[in-house]
C-alpha positions as CSV (number, residue, x, y, z in Angstrom):
1,X,11.0,25.5,-4.0
2,X,11.4,22.2,-2.2
3,X,13.2,19.5,-4.2
4,X,11.2,16.3,-4.6
5,X,13.4,13.2,-4.5
6,X,10.7,10.7,-5.6
7,X,12.3,8.2,-8.0
8,X,15.8,9.5,-7.4
9,X,18.7,7.9,-5.7
10,X,18.6,8.6,-1.9
11,X,21.4,11.0,-0.9
12,X,24.1,9.3,1.2
13,X,24.3,9.9,5.0
14,X,26.6,9.1,7.8
15,X,25.3,10.3,11.2
16,X,25.6,9.3,14.9
17,X,22.5,7.6,16.3
18,X,20.8,7.5,19.7
19,X,21.8,3.8,19.9
20,X,25.5,4.8,20.0
21,X,26.3,3.7,16.5
22,X,27.0,5.5,13.2
23,X,24.4,5.0,10.6
24,X,25.1,5.2,6.9
25,X,22.8,4.8,4.0
26,X,24.9,1.8,2.9
27,X,24.0,0.0,6.1
28,X,20.4,-0.2,4.8
29,X,21.1,-1.5,1.3
30,X,18.7,-4.3,0.5
31,X,16.2,-3.0,3.1
32,X,13.1,-0.8,3.1
33,X,13.7,2.4,5.0
34,X,11.6,5.3,6.3
35,X,13.5,8.5,7.3
36,X,11.5,11.2,8.9
37,X,12.9,14.7,9.4
38,X,11.6,16.8,12.3
39,X,12.4,20.2,13.7
40,X,13.0,19.6,17.4
41,X,12.9,17.0,20.2
42,X,10.2,17.4,22.9
43,X,8.1,20.0,21.0
44,X,4.4,19.4,20.6
45,X,4.2,18.6,16.9
46,X,7.4,16.5,16.9
47,X,6.3,14.6,20.0
48,X,2.9,13.8,18.4
49,X,4.6,12.6,15.2
50,X,7.3,10.5,16.9
51,X,4.7,9.0,19.3
52,X,2.4,8.1,16.3
53,X,5.4,6.4,14.6
54,X,6.1,4.6,17.9
55,X,2.5,3.4,18.2
56,X,2.6,2.0,14.6
57,X,6.0,0.4,15.0
58,X,4.6,-3.1,15.2
59,X,3.0,-2.6,11.8
60,X,6.2,-1.2,10.3
61,X,8.1,-4.2,11.9
62,X,5.6,-6.6,10.4
63,X,6.3,-5.1,6.9
64,X,10.1,-5.3,7.5
65,X,10.5,-1.5,7.5
66,X,13.3,0.2,9.3
67,X,12.4,3.7,10.7
68,X,14.9,6.5,11.5
69,X,14.2,10.0,12.7
70,X,16.6,12.9,12.0
71,X,16.8,16.3,13.6
72,X,19.5,18.8,14.5
73,X,19.3,17.9,18.2
74,X,22.2,16.4,20.1
75,X,22.4,12.8,21.1
76,X,21.8,13.8,24.7
77,X,18.6,15.6,23.6
78,X,17.5,12.5,21.6
79,X,18.1,10.3,24.7
80,X,15.9,12.5,26.8
81,X,13.2,12.6,24.1
82,X,13.3,8.8,23.7
83,X,13.1,8.3,27.4
84,X,10.3,10.8,28.0
85,X,8.1,9.4,25.4
86,X,9.1,5.7,25.3
87,X,10.2,6.0,21.7
88,X,11.2,2.8,19.9
89,X,13.2,4.1,16.9
90,X,16.7,5.3,16.4
91,X,17.1,9.1,16.2
92,X,20.0,10.5,14.3
93,X,21.8,13.8,15.0
94,X,22.5,16.1,12.1
95,X,23.7,19.3,13.8
96,X,25.2,20.8,10.7
97,X,22.0,20.1,8.7
98,X,24.1,18.6,5.8
99,X,21.9,15.5,5.5
100,X,18.7,17.5,5.9
101,X,19.8,19.9,3.2
102,X,20.6,16.9,0.9
103,X,17.1,15.6,1.4
104,X,15.4,19.0,1.1
105,X,14.5,19.0,4.8
106,X,16.2,22.3,5.6
107,X,15.6,25.6,4.0
108,X,13.1,28.3,3.6
109,X,9.6,27.7,4.9
110,X,6.6,29.7,6.0
111,X,6.0,30.0,9.7
112,X,3.2,32.1,11.1
113,X,3.0,34.0,7.8
114,X,6.8,34.8,7.7
115,X,9.5,33.2,5.5
116,X,12.1,31.7,7.8
117,X,15.0,29.2,7.4
118,X,14.7,26.0,9.3
119,X,13.9,22.3,9.4
120,X,11.1,21.2,7.1
121,X,9.1,18.4,8.5
122,X,9.3,15.7,5.8
123,X,9.7,12.0,5.2
124,X,11.2,9.7,2.6
125,X,10.5,6.0,1.8
126,X,13.6,4.4,0.4
127,X,13.4,1.0,-1.3
128,X,16.1,-1.7,-1.2
129,X,17.6,-0.5,-4.4
130,X,18.4,2.9,-2.7
131,X,15.8,4.8,-4.7
132,X,13.4,7.2,-2.9
133,X,10.0,5.8,-3.9
134,X,8.0,8.5,-2.1
135,X,9.0,11.9,-0.7
136,X,6.5,13.7,1.5
137,X,8.1,17.1,1.0
138,X,6.1,18.8,3.7
139,X,4.0,17.3,6.5
140,X,1.2,19.5,7.8
141,X,-0.5,17.2,10.3
142,X,2.3,15.6,12.3
143,X,0.1,13.3,14.3
144,X,-1.7,11.8,11.3
145,X,1.4,11.5,9.0
146,X,2.7,8.2,10.3
147,X,-0.6,6.5,9.4
148,X,-0.4,8.0,5.9
149,X,3.1,6.7,5.5
150,X,2.0,3.2,6.6
151,X,-1.0,3.2,4.2
152,X,1.2,4.2,1.3
153,X,3.7,1.4,2.2
154,X,0.9,-1.2,2.4
155,X,-0.1,-0.2,-1.2
156,X,3.4,0.1,-2.6
157,X,5.4,-3.1,-2.4
158,X,9.0,-3.1,-3.3
159,X,11.0,-6.3,-2.9
160,X,14.7,-6.7,-2.3
161,X,15.5,-5.6,-5.9
162,X,13.6,-2.3,-5.3
């Protein structure tokens, strides 16, 4: 069973980013943050999801939302993914899946009718107080998901206090 983090403190993270910096949860204190977890760079579903987030970035920016993507891929792979699809968000590398596990984004899932262990496409919305306000524990329609996230954020306003 996938753990739902809604209304719980966001697990800490400290990962290398495609922008050459380390990113820690503490860096985003006082800000609204979307973190989306995805299986692999340059695969069809992940490309559709990341491209949809890219296309909606002006809306996220207008709402003062920071967007981060996390996968197991290397920074070199992230760089190629960003370049190939003109992505406009920072991608973090979690090769040991420690952060993904903390967020319930790595574990058992069903794939083609079989139970396998792997990355679970999911997303969290973290308010400025560090609390996960919404956790999409599984994402089935990668291309449509970013618009669903945006609609939720437009309806749910959290200020600097959370």
